[in-house]
N, C-alpha and C positions, 0 to 999 in steps of 0.2 A: 504493500500500500504506500510505502514511503519511497519507492523506487522512481516515481514520476511517470511510470508507464500508464497509458490510457487503457483501462479495462474495457473489454468488449461488453456491450449492452445489447438489449433486444432491439431489433430493427423496427418493430411496430408494436403498438398497444395490443393488437389482436394476437400477435405471437406470444406476448407475455401472458395474456388472459388464458389462451389455450394451453400453454405449457403449465401454468399454475393450476388450471382445472385438471389437467392430466395427473399432476402430482397429488391433488386433493381428493379427486374422485376415487382413483385406484380400482383395481380389479374387484376388490371386495364389495364395493358399492354396486357392482353390476352382477357379479356372479353369486355372492353370498347373501346380499341384502334381502331378496325376496324370501328365501328359506328362513332366515332368522326372524324376519317380520312375521311370517305366517305362524311360526312356532311360538312366538311370544305375545300372542294376542292381537295380531294385525294392527289396527289403528292405535291400540294402546302403546305398542312399541314405537310406532311412528311419532306419537305425541311426545314421548320421552326423548326420542331421537332428535326431534326439532328443538326441544327444550335445551338439551346439551349442546346442540349446534350453536345456539345463541349464547349460552352461558360459558362454554368452553372453546368451541370452534372459532368464533369471531374474535375473542381476545387473543387466542394463540396466533391466528392469522395476522392480526394487527401488529402483534409483537414481532413476528417474523419479518414482516414488511419493514417495520421501523428499524430493526437491527440491520437488515440488508441494505436499506437506503443510507443509513448513517455509517455503517462499517465498510461497505464496498469491498468485501473480501469473503474468504471462506468463513465457516461458522467459528472456528477456533480463533482466527486472526481478527474477525469482526468483534467478538466478545472481548478479546484482549485489548483492542483499540478503544473500546467504549467503557470498559470496567473502571470504576473509581480506583484511585491509587490505593494499594494495599489490600485489595479484595481479590478473590479467586474466581470471578465469573467465567473466565476463559475455560475453566474445567467443564462447565456446562456445554461449551462448544465441542469438547471431545466426546461428551455423551451424545450430542447430535450426530457427530461423524460416525460413531460406533452404531448408533441406531440406523443410520442410512446404510451401512454395510450389512447389517442384519436383514434389513428390508430387502436389499438387493438379492441376498441369498434366497429369501422367501419367494420373491416375484420371479427370479430366474427359474426356480423350480416350477411354479405355476405356469409361467409363459412357455416353458418347455413342454409341459403337458398339453397346453392348448395347441401349439404348433404340431405336435405329434398326432393328436386326435384330429386336427383339421385335415391333414394329409391322408390319414387313414379313412376319414369320412369321404374325401374326394375319390378315393380308390375303392370304396365299398368294403373296407376291412374293419370298420368301426363296430358294426353290429356283432355282438357276442364276444367282444374283445376282453381278454382276461387282464387283470391288473398287472402292471409291469413298470419298469424304470424307463425314463426317457432321457438318459444321460447325454446322448448325442445332441438332442435338441436343446438341452440346457447349455451345452457348450456353444452351440450355434447362437443362441440368444445372447450369451455373454460376449462373444466376438462381435456380433452386430452392435451391441451397446457400446463397446469400446470404439468401434469404427465411427459411430455417430458422434460420440464425444470428441473423437480426434479431429472432427471437422469444425469444432468450435461451437460457440453459442448460436450465432446467426445461421451459419452454413450447415450446422448439424442438428442441434437440439430444436431450435426454433422451426427450421424447415420441416423436419420429420414430424414435429409435434403438430403442426398445422394439418398435415395430411392424415396423421393417425387419429387426431381428435375429430376431424371431419368425417373420417370413415367410421369412427365409433358412434357418432351422432346418427349417421345414416343407418348403421346396423341396429341401434336401439329403436329407431323409428320403425324399421322393418319388423323387428321382433314384437314391438307393441302392437302394430297393425295385425300381424299374424296371430298373436295371442287372442285377439278379440273374435276371431273366426273359429277358434278351436272349440270342440265340444266341452260343455261345462264351463265356459269362460266366465259366466255370471257368478257361479259358485266360487270359482277361483278368485275373482276379484273381491268377493265378499270375505272369503277366508283371509285374503291378503291385507285388505285395507279397513274393513269395518272393525271398530273396537269390540273385542271379546274379552270382557273382564274375567269370565269364568276360566277361559284358556290361560289368561295371564296369571290367575290365582293358582292354577295347577302347576305352572312353571315356577311360581314364586315371584311376587312383585319385586323383591330385592334382586332376583336373578334377571328379571326383565329390565330393571333399571341399569344394572351393571352391563348387560348385553348392549343396551342402547348407548351407554356411555362409551363402551369399547368401540362400537361401530362408528 
């Protein structure tokens, strides 16, 4: 930060918004969210989810943006530059970096599954597939990730983020439209979204609250 070098920034506001959305939404909010919602009382879970989004999500997002804008560096160096003299806030930056590494391991595994299943689906080998490892595809995902990052922020992350988030939006709209024409769509929506306090009580209100907070 003190070297005088101009750090690369986003080329457009849209690129920043889409990359930020990609980081915030995550696979879990597409792949895992409907199942967890249905199991934890439908609309009851959604209400707690929205509550924690306001109470926890918005403050954390605001803090991250503030640290990023003021620090203009990696998590560790940004905290070190901003921490009051004699304090150890930069240690929190290391926690952030370790968390990112752990998340990368998780998402590399899940993305490897998705790629493997996608190509098996295209070739008709997905039906009746037994559980197995997708180590090759995990390696492919890791290599692709490094190649994108090697291109830098604008030429790599921002460019691929626009295409991938656009594709995700189209895919979600297609899946939503398709779900409405499936048999039992009305019952499914009711199970998914209508508040069911009995089902929430069976899971335990405390468990529902913790699940919503984690999500």
